[in-house]
Structures are given as structure tokens and as C-alpha cells.
GUKOL-947777 format. One record per residue (C-alpha): residue in three letters; chain; x, y, z. Coordinates in Angstrom, 3 decimals, padded with zeros to 6 digits. Example, Ala and Ser with C-alpha at 12.3 -4.5 7.8 and 13.67 -1.06 7.14 Angstrom:
% residues 2
   r c       c1       c2       c3
 ALA A  012.300 -004.500  007.800
 SER A  013.670 -001.060  007.140
END
This chain:
% residues 402
   r c       c1       c2       c3
 UNK A  020.653  007.298  007.097
 UNK A  021.258  007.150  010.838
 UNK A  019.139  004.146  011.847
 UNK A  020.163  004.440  015.490
 UNK A  018.743  007.950  015.623
 UNK A  015.599  006.899  013.759
 UNK A  014.892  004.081  016.202
 UNK A  014.778  006.557  019.098
 UNK A  011.550  007.940  017.613
 UNK A  009.708  004.605  017.866
 UNK A  008.273  003.599  021.267
 UNK A  008.516 -000.142  020.574
 UNK A  012.303  000.036  020.464
 UNK A  012.477  001.730  023.855
 UNK A  011.468 -001.502  025.555
 UNK A  014.179 -003.311  027.509
 UNK A  014.124 -006.246  025.078
 UNK A  012.228 -005.167  021.972
 UNK A  011.225 -007.798  019.417
 UNK A  012.689 -007.843  015.925
 UNK A  009.795 -006.399  013.952
 UNK A  009.963 -007.609  010.346
 UNK A  006.300 -007.202  009.409
 UNK A  006.135 -003.656  008.061
 UNK A  004.614 -004.755  004.751
 UNK A  001.544 -005.650  006.803
 UNK A  001.656 -002.620  009.083
 UNK A  004.491 -000.298  009.933
 UNK A  005.357  001.054  013.346
 UNK A  004.604  004.702  014.165
 UNK A  007.094  007.291  015.399
 UNK A  006.335  009.595  018.299
 UNK A  005.869  012.489  015.876
 UNK A  002.798  010.772  014.397
 UNK A  001.447  009.722  017.781
 UNK A  001.950  013.225  019.159
 UNK A  000.137  014.789  016.204
 UNK A -002.849  012.517  016.791
 UNK A -002.849  013.133  020.528
 UNK A -002.696  016.862  019.921
 UNK A -005.998  016.621  018.063
 UNK A -007.671  014.625  020.845
 UNK A -006.332  016.893  023.596
 UNK A -006.206  020.401  022.134
 UNK A -008.905  020.726  019.439
 UNK A -011.134  017.592  019.583
 UNK A -013.921  018.963  017.390
 UNK A -015.533  018.372  013.979
 UNK A -014.010  019.881  010.871
 UNK A -016.116  021.493  008.173
 UNK A -019.261  021.787  010.284
 UNK A -019.135  024.124  013.262
 UNK A -017.576  027.576  012.963
 UNK A -016.028  027.915  016.410
 UNK A -012.285  028.097  016.973
 UNK A -011.722  024.397  017.664
 UNK A -013.565  023.333  014.512
 UNK A -011.665  025.929  012.507
 UNK A -008.356  024.549  013.777
 UNK A -009.388  021.029  012.714
 UNK A -010.202  022.260  009.209
 UNK A -006.860  024.050  008.958
 UNK A -004.982  020.920  010.050
 UNK A -006.899  018.744  007.561
 UNK A -006.072  021.100  004.703
 UNK A -002.415  021.047  005.765
 UNK A -002.362  017.227  005.844
 UNK A -003.952  017.041  002.381
 UNK A -001.358  019.442  001.008
 UNK A  001.479  017.484  002.629
 UNK A  000.302  014.188  001.175
 UNK A -000.122  015.765 -002.253
 UNK A  003.408  017.178 -002.100
 UNK A  004.780  013.811 -001.005
 UNK A  003.519  012.155 -004.213
 UNK A  004.229  015.038 -006.599
 UNK A  000.664  016.301 -006.986
 UNK A  000.130  020.069 -007.346
 UNK A -003.659  020.051 -006.966
 UNK A -004.249  018.917 -003.376
 UNK A -007.985  018.594 -004.022
 UNK A -007.190  015.513 -006.101
 UNK A -006.155  013.707 -002.895
 UNK A -009.026  011.987 -001.111
 UNK A -008.923  010.528  002.398
 UNK A -010.554  007.119  002.825
 UNK A -010.342  004.531  005.576
 UNK A -007.916  002.290  003.641
 UNK A -006.736  001.366  000.149
 UNK A -009.468 -001.258 -000.062
 UNK A -012.115  001.454  000.199
 UNK A -010.188  003.592 -002.297
 UNK A -010.133  000.863 -004.929
 UNK A -013.726 -000.165 -004.268
 UNK A -014.751  003.464 -004.746
 UNK A -013.269  003.358 -008.232
 UNK A -014.524 -000.121 -009.095
 UNK A -018.104  000.702 -008.127
 UNK A -018.030  004.387 -009.024
 UNK A -016.782  004.181 -012.607
 UNK A -020.131  002.618 -013.519
 UNK A -018.600  000.217 -015.996
 UNK A -021.087 -001.595 -018.224
 UNK A -021.634 -005.123 -019.485
 UNK A -018.893 -006.084 -021.911
 UNK A -016.385 -003.503 -020.660
 UNK A -012.947 -005.055 -020.227
 UNK A -010.811 -004.713 -017.076
 UNK A -007.256 -006.080 -017.010
 UNK A -005.297 -006.903 -013.855
 UNK A -002.245 -009.054 -013.052
 UNK A -001.974 -012.520 -011.544
 UNK A -000.551 -011.108 -008.278
 UNK A -003.266 -008.697 -007.166
 UNK A -004.193 -008.242 -003.538
 UNK A -007.796 -009.244 -002.892
 UNK A -008.623 -005.529 -002.623
 UNK A -007.930 -005.194 -006.356
 UNK A -009.247 -008.646 -007.238
 UNK A -012.479 -009.342 -005.406
 UNK A -014.324 -006.182 -006.583
 UNK A -013.689 -007.167 -010.196
 UNK A -014.708 -010.788 -009.576
 UNK A -018.028 -009.632 -008.156
 UNK A -018.623 -006.988 -010.820
 UNK A -017.897 -009.509 -013.560
 UNK A -020.604 -011.709 -012.073
 UNK A -023.086 -008.907 -011.415
 UNK A -022.572 -006.745 -014.507
 UNK A -020.937 -008.992 -017.048
 UNK A -017.575 -007.222 -017.133
 UNK A -014.913 -009.002 -019.150
 UNK A -011.625 -009.807 -017.436
 UNK A -008.037 -010.069 -018.627
 UNK A -004.939 -011.145 -016.681
 UNK A -001.267 -010.353 -017.157
 UNK A  001.754 -012.150 -015.734
 UNK A  003.263 -009.867 -013.121
 UNK A  006.604 -011.637 -013.505
 UNK A  006.743 -010.913 -017.234
 UNK A  005.865 -007.273 -016.662
 UNK A  008.501 -006.970 -013.929
 UNK A  011.087 -008.377 -016.342
 UNK A  010.149 -005.749 -018.917
 UNK A  008.080 -007.872 -021.307
 UNK A  005.176 -005.601 -022.280
 UNK A  004.036 -007.546 -025.341
 UNK A  001.224 -009.339 -023.425
 UNK A -000.008 -005.944 -022.252
 UNK A -000.064 -004.638 -025.817
 UNK A -002.058 -007.699 -026.901
 UNK A -004.607 -007.141 -024.147
 UNK A -004.945 -003.442 -024.937
 UNK A -005.575 -004.182 -028.596
 UNK A -008.663 -006.151 -027.534
 UNK A -010.168 -002.971 -026.124
 UNK A -009.677 -002.195 -022.438
 UNK A -011.572  000.310 -020.286
 UNK A -009.344  000.039 -017.225
 UNK A -005.930 -001.395 -016.459
 UNK A -005.920 -001.933 -012.677
 UNK A -002.589 -003.226 -011.388
 UNK A -000.491 -003.524 -008.256
 UNK A  002.640 -001.363 -008.502
 UNK A  004.779 -003.434 -006.104
 UNK A  003.367 -006.822 -005.204
 UNK A  003.209 -007.827 -001.546
 UNK A  004.338 -011.417 -002.119
 UNK A  007.956 -010.923 -003.185
 UNK A  008.335 -007.124 -003.294
 UNK A  009.126 -006.752 -006.994
 UNK A  007.722 -003.874 -009.060
 UNK A  006.379 -003.323 -012.553
 UNK A  007.414 -000.493 -014.941
 UNK A  004.210  001.428 -014.266
 UNK A  005.088  004.601 -016.174
 UNK A  005.720  002.686 -019.402
 UNK A  002.520  000.723 -018.893
 UNK A  000.542  003.934 -018.380
 UNK A  001.898  005.307 -021.664
 UNK A  000.822  002.183 -023.524
 UNK A -002.598  002.136 -021.907
 UNK A -003.241  005.782 -022.736
 UNK A -002.187  005.173 -026.348
 UNK A -005.050  002.658 -026.507
 UNK A -007.590  004.847 -024.707
 UNK A -007.548  002.930 -021.401
 UNK A -007.509  004.375 -017.897
 UNK A -004.988  003.103 -015.341
 UNK A -005.452  002.576 -011.607
 UNK A -002.558  001.361 -009.461
 UNK A -002.406 -000.168 -006.001
 UNK A  000.539  001.614 -004.414
 UNK A  000.363  000.138 -000.910
 UNK A  003.791 -001.497 -001.151
 UNK A  005.403  001.132 -003.374
 UNK A  004.463  004.496 -001.865
 UNK A  005.977  003.827  001.602
 UNK A  009.358  002.824  000.228
 UNK A  010.211  004.795 -002.915
 UNK A  010.258  008.331 -004.290
 UNK A  006.946  008.845 -006.069
 UNK A  005.856  011.473 -008.591
 UNK A  002.311  010.712 -009.698
 UNK A  002.204  013.707 -012.017
 UNK A  005.255  012.521 -013.928
 UNK A  003.929  008.958 -013.931
 UNK A  000.676  010.240 -015.476
 UNK A -001.347  007.497 -013.767
 UNK A -005.096  008.217 -013.661
 UNK A -005.842  006.761 -010.226
 UNK A -003.563  005.643 -007.404
 UNK A -004.498  004.123 -004.038
 UNK A -002.543  003.370 -000.895
 UNK A -002.888  002.999  002.878
 UNK A -001.144  005.157  005.457
 UNK A -000.821  002.363  008.021
 UNK A  001.999  000.865  005.947
 UNK A  003.999  004.102  005.918
 UNK A  004.244  005.199  009.562
 UNK A  000.689  006.559  009.569
 UNK A -002.396  005.639  011.591
 UNK A -004.592  002.650  010.854
 UNK A -007.984  003.439  009.374
 UNK A -006.580  006.011  006.942
 UNK A -006.181  005.464  003.212
 UNK A -005.617  007.665  000.181
 UNK A -007.189  007.839 -003.250
 UNK A -005.495  010.099 -005.786
 UNK A -007.024  010.739 -009.155
 UNK A -006.805  013.170 -012.014
 UNK A -009.541  015.745 -011.590
 UNK A -011.238  014.927 -014.882
 UNK A -011.324  011.241 -013.969
 UNK A -012.557  011.705 -010.401
 UNK A -015.381  013.929 -011.606
 UNK A -016.765  010.922 -013.482
 UNK A -016.590  008.595 -010.455
 UNK A -019.730  008.263 -008.340
 UNK A -019.065  008.272 -004.574
 UNK A -019.226  004.945 -002.776
 UNK A -020.667  006.546  000.377
 UNK A -023.037  009.510  000.459
 UNK A -024.440  011.672  003.219
 UNK A -023.474  014.537  005.503
 UNK A -020.357  016.414  004.497
 UNK A -020.582  015.198  000.912
 UNK A -023.515  017.335 -000.205
 UNK A -024.134  021.055 -000.666
 UNK A -027.908  021.110 -000.190
 UNK A -030.705  018.564 -000.205
 UNK A -034.475  018.633 -000.526
 UNK A -036.954  015.830  000.046
 UNK A -036.357  014.742 -003.538
 UNK A -032.864  015.929 -004.516
 UNK A -029.266  015.933 -003.343
 UNK A -026.588  018.243 -004.695
 UNK A -023.323  016.262 -004.430
 UNK A -020.257  018.374 -003.709
 UNK A -017.215  018.420 -006.003
 UNK A -013.937  016.708 -005.108
 UNK A -012.577  016.066 -002.570
 UNK A -015.698  016.388 -000.387
 UNK A -017.833  014.183 -002.650
 UNK A -015.711  011.204 -001.555
 UNK A -015.472  012.134  002.136
 UNK A -019.049  011.942  003.382
 UNK A -019.644  011.387  007.077
 UNK A -017.505  012.176  010.082
 UNK A -013.870  011.740  009.115
 UNK A -010.960  010.165  010.979
 UNK A -009.557  013.586  011.916
 UNK A -006.773  012.260  014.121
 UNK A -005.814  009.753  011.426
 UNK A -005.688  012.381  008.700
 UNK A -003.612  014.732  010.845
 UNK A -001.327  011.825  011.761
 UNK A -000.981  010.995  008.062
 UNK A  000.333  014.471  007.405
 UNK A  002.876  014.013  010.177
 UNK A  003.906  010.640  008.712
 UNK A  004.689  011.951  005.230
 UNK A  006.578  014.905  006.692
 UNK A  008.659  012.473  008.749
 UNK A  009.468  010.380  005.677
 UNK A  010.338  013.425  003.597
 UNK A  012.703  014.686  006.278
 UNK A  014.636  011.406  006.134
 UNK A  014.494  011.069  002.344
 UNK A  012.807  008.366  000.323
 UNK A  015.942  007.600 -001.695
 UNK A  017.811  006.820  001.521
 UNK A  014.981  004.657  002.820
 UNK A  014.768  002.713 -000.429
 UNK A  018.520  002.103 -000.531
 UNK A  018.558  001.023  003.124
 UNK A  015.880 -001.600  002.482
 UNK A  017.649 -002.963 -000.576
 UNK A  020.856 -003.255  001.438
 UNK A  019.033 -005.259  004.121
 UNK A  017.530 -007.543  001.484
 UNK A  020.987 -008.236  000.081
 UNK A  022.148 -009.216  003.576
 UNK A  019.174 -011.560  004.067
 UNK A  019.575 -013.135  000.642
 UNK A  023.324 -013.675  000.938
 UNK A  022.915 -015.110  004.411
 UNK A  020.200 -017.622  003.521
 UNK A  020.970 -018.443 -000.101
 UNK A  022.547 -021.815  000.552
 UNK A  020.447 -022.977  003.482
 UNK A  019.256 -026.525  002.914
 UNK A  015.503 -026.905  002.271
 UNK A  014.979 -023.149  001.974
 UNK A  013.518 -021.649 -001.195
 UNK A  013.132 -017.937 -001.909
 UNK A  010.296 -016.293 -003.834
 UNK A  010.711 -013.605 -006.466
 UNK A  013.644 -012.384 -008.558
 UNK A  017.097 -013.756 -007.799
 UNK A  018.486 -010.232 -007.470
 UNK A  017.459 -009.036 -003.983
 UNK A  017.686 -005.393 -005.034
 UNK A  014.644 -005.966 -007.248
 UNK A  012.603 -006.988 -004.206
 UNK A  012.886 -003.828 -002.120
 UNK A  012.112 -004.490  001.521
 UNK A  010.369 -007.868  001.177
 UNK A  012.081 -011.230  001.660
 UNK A  009.722 -014.193  001.205
 UNK A  010.684 -017.814  001.599
 UNK A  009.512 -021.338  002.387
 UNK A  011.098 -024.208  004.276
 UNK A  010.477 -027.624  002.763
 UNK A  008.009 -029.691  004.744
 UNK A  006.957 -026.809  006.999
 UNK A  003.827 -024.690  006.913
 UNK A  004.528 -020.945  006.724
 UNK A  002.515 -020.330  009.898
 UNK A  004.654 -022.838  011.782
 UNK A  007.816 -021.088  010.616
 UNK A  006.486 -017.737  011.808
 UNK A  005.373 -019.020  015.209
 UNK A  008.681 -020.767  015.878
 UNK A  010.708 -017.672  014.944
 UNK A  008.589 -015.625  017.337
 UNK A  008.958 -018.172  020.122
 UNK A  012.686 -018.825  019.889
 UNK A  014.036 -015.426  018.865
 UNK A  011.255 -012.781  019.096
 UNK A  011.480 -012.397  015.322
 UNK A  008.107 -011.189  014.059
 UNK A  007.215 -011.950  010.434
 UNK A  004.014 -012.624  008.513
 UNK A  002.921 -015.934  007.048
 UNK A  000.148 -017.245  004.809
 UNK A -001.198 -016.254  001.407
 UNK A -001.022 -012.497  002.081
 UNK A -004.446 -011.861  000.491
 UNK A -003.130 -013.036 -002.909
 UNK A -004.907 -016.394 -002.836
 UNK A -005.208 -017.071 -006.608
 UNK A -001.458 -016.693 -007.143
 UNK A -000.497 -019.180 -004.447
 UNK A -003.235 -021.651 -005.350
 UNK A -002.270 -021.590 -009.038
 UNK A  001.351 -022.321 -008.086
 UNK A  000.477 -025.136 -005.685
 UNK A  001.735 -023.222 -002.650
 UNK A  000.126 -022.952  000.774
 UNK A  001.592 -019.488  001.165
 UNK A  004.985 -018.297  002.311
 UNK A  006.846 -016.809  005.243
 UNK A  007.493 -013.111  004.655
 UNK A  009.985 -010.844  006.377
 UNK A  009.635 -007.180  005.475
 UNK A  012.066 -004.406  006.340
 UNK A  011.716 -000.671  006.839
 UNK A  013.755  002.366  007.760
 UNK A  014.042  001.371  011.444
 UNK A  015.464 -002.138  010.944
 UNK A  019.176 -002.704  011.532
 UNK A  021.830 -004.951  010.045
 UNK A  022.203 -006.597  013.448
 UNK A  018.505 -007.502  013.417
 UNK A  018.967 -009.053  009.987
 UNK A  021.855 -011.156  011.228
 UNK A  019.717 -012.427  014.112
 UNK A  016.918 -013.173  011.645
 UNK A  019.320 -015.142  009.449
 UNK A  020.646 -017.198  012.340
 UNK A  017.124 -017.927  013.575
 UNK A  015.956 -019.135  010.157
 UNK A  019.052 -021.323  009.815
 UNK A  018.261 -022.869  013.211
 UNK A  014.670 -023.613  012.209
 UNK A  015.781 -025.142  008.930
 UNK A  018.313 -027.353  010.674
 UNK A  016.045 -028.496  013.503
 UNK A  012.663 -028.815  011.823
 UNK A  013.251 -029.866  008.197
 UNK A  014.351 -033.237  006.846
END
């Protein structure tokens, strides 16, 4: 992959002294191709799709259909109608949590490293409806130990809802094998793919997962645009989270005829520019190649790990093998708060990382940690940037730790 060529597509890197952006796990940068696609909507056909019948509205509808087909192709889905556009992965997972209409006593199993978007809905539903909860060790799953999962499934599970790649250390679980086990026990599976979909080849049909959610803002796409994929037979049983115009065929004073998928989940005026930009984003990624992107990130993680492995007072999170952590490198410096580490790196070297608990509060609290500093890499980061990151962290460790 020609990173130098790739960087020419991103406006941030055209500045005279661009910062070192290592926060793509929070939100990625956008290439000009995505920005141009969004601007084209606002400038050339800024109308409503699926409502009016004039030429501008028709063009919007055509572009939305194209974007849906492109996203479906990107994740190996033949039936594009099984791809729903939401405003983010949080809305996607809440749609499932609320819409499955689970009942008192139904059991939902998650891991101990879920983002709040796949944790809080179940906490509240357990309180409101009396759902039963089960937890699995993400670390054990990542290492290939599926015995705890089998034990949970034998207790009777309605839904296994798990993060595919966690956003704390970047490691991933063997989702396909877990789906097979869950289906053998009659359980549905939903996965949070926010940290997996932007960085790896993905074939949801081959994986056989029932529901999969992710956000486009982490994969070169616009903010305010998320995706919910589901098998048709599963989605048809999910009640929409939001109802209203665009999601119904006809209404009377007493009735409402809800449309089939995907419209049933897309009520109200949609983020047309965001959806069109999402199509441009997945086309951009496909043109480069997800295998190349994934390998590039692993190579950068090896550089970061080798460069910081023996730094005094520095501890790394996650598996020892950096290639199992994709594009995420998380660490702590003894005696320093993660936020302080991040602010100092920004101030002294224009190195931009994230810090804190990363919306995975229970995991950090249960391990007695106040969070971590997290550098995350993507297709536009260079080996030179990683070397500057390494030197900056070494400086902070030397100057600010005992």
C-alpha cells in the first residue's frame, strides 16, 4: 500500500505542519472522495429521497440505493435490503435491544469488555423487564477458550451480544466459531463491529451472524451515520425503535401499516449526505484493499510495541503479540493519569491520542484502572509518525514518571 499516495487524499495532511493523528479508533479522518460525494448532494441535488417525484428527489433515491448496495457488497451481503442506515452503532444496537421484545427471564450474554452501547441497554432492560444476564471473559474467548461460552449456552440463551474487536486493546474474538456454537443451542447472535469492520475483510454471510452493527465515522465515512445488518427473517421480528413518516405505507386515525425492511427502520428524514458519503467511503476502502490495510496496521503496531517494550514505568494492555491487537496500542505510565499523558503528547509533539475509559467503564473499574492512553492507527499513518510517537512517549516517561 502506497501510504504517501493515500495521504494526499486527506485534507488534514495538506497542512504545513499536520499533527500526528493517532485517534482513528474514536473517529477516522475523511478523504476528499467522501467529502466531495457529500458536497455533491448539497450542491447538485439537495432534495428529499423517497418522497417527491421530481428529478432531484429521484437522483437522491438512486444515490441512496447505490450506497446501500455498496455497503452490502463491502460486508459480503447479497440482499442489500438487509442493510439499514441509522445514525450510529449505538442506535443500531438499541434498535435490536428494544425491538426484539425480550421477556422476563430471557437470558442475554455479553462479554466483560463491551462498549457502553452494548452494555447500558441490557443493564436497563434487566432492571425494567427482568432479563437475566451472563458475562464471558473476552480475554479467554480471544485466546480460543470457548468452554465458558458453551456453559452459558447450556443454561438457555436468547441472545449472545458481543463486541467483535474490543476498543480497549484491539484484540478480536473468534466470532464465526461462536456463532456456530450459539446457533447449535438456538441462540441469536448480535455483534458490535465498530472496531472490526473498518480494518479487516468482512463476509457477514459466511460468518452467519444474525445481526451486526457498526458506525461509518470510524471507517472514513461521515459522522451521524451507522449501519445495522440483519438476516431478513430476524429483522422482520424486530420492532422499529423510531416510527413515523417514511416508515409506513398508509395510516388511518386508528392504524398504521409499517413498511417492510429496510424502510421500517428508517423513519423520518434521513442523513442523505451521510449515506451517500458512506457509499463513497466503502468504495475507497475496497479500492485500496482491506487485506493491505489490516497488514499495514499490524506492521505499525509491531513498530510501536518493539519501540516501547522496555520503557521504564510503561505497561501495555492486551496480548503480548502486537499482531493480535490490530491498529490499537494502549498503555499506561506509572503514576500518571491517562488524560495527562494525552495532553502532554499533544503539547510537546502534536501527537493526538485518546485517553480515559473509552466507554468500557466496568472493565477498567473491575481491574482497578483509571483508564488508559490509546494510540490507534489507520491506513494513512506512516512509520515515521510511529517513530515520532515512540520518541515522544519515551520523553514523557523519562521526564514525568518516578
